[in-house]
N, C-alpha and C positions, 0 to 999 in steps of 0.2 A: 515164166517161160512165155515168150511172145508167140502169137499166132502168125502163120504165113499162109499165103494162098498157094495155088498149085504151081506158080511160077517162082516162088521163093520170096515174093515181095511181102513186107509186113502188112497185116490187116489192122487198120485203125478202128478202135472200138467206139470212140466218141468223135464227133465232128470237131474240127478246129475252132478256136474262138472266133475267128473272122467269119466262119460259115454260120455260126449260131446267131450272130448279130445281124439284124436287118433294119434299115431305117423305117420307122413307123410312118413317115410321110410318103413312102413309096406307093404309088397308085399305077398299076399296069406298067411298071418299069420307069416311071417318071416321078421326080421329086417336086415338081412345081415349075416355077419360072424364076429366072434371075432378074436383076434390076432393069435389063433391057427388054424383058418379055420373052426371052428365048427359053425353050424347055430345058430343064436340067435332068439328065438321065441318071437312073440308079445304076451305078456301075456293078453292083452285084447281080442285078437282073439282066443288064445289057453290057457285059464286059467287052464286047466288040467295039463299043464306042470310046473306050479308054484312049486308044491311039489318036482319035480325033481331037481330044481335049489337050493333048500335049503340044 
């Protein structure tokens, strides 16, 4: 039997695989620099920057 919250939505017991993995190079939301010297964001820490990369 699955558990549900008070609104009827299922409650997840474990975080999803993507939530458990985090790049070990991440320092304060940044992964370092690319070949041109621009900072590379960690998209897990800074998901709002994803649309700028597209």
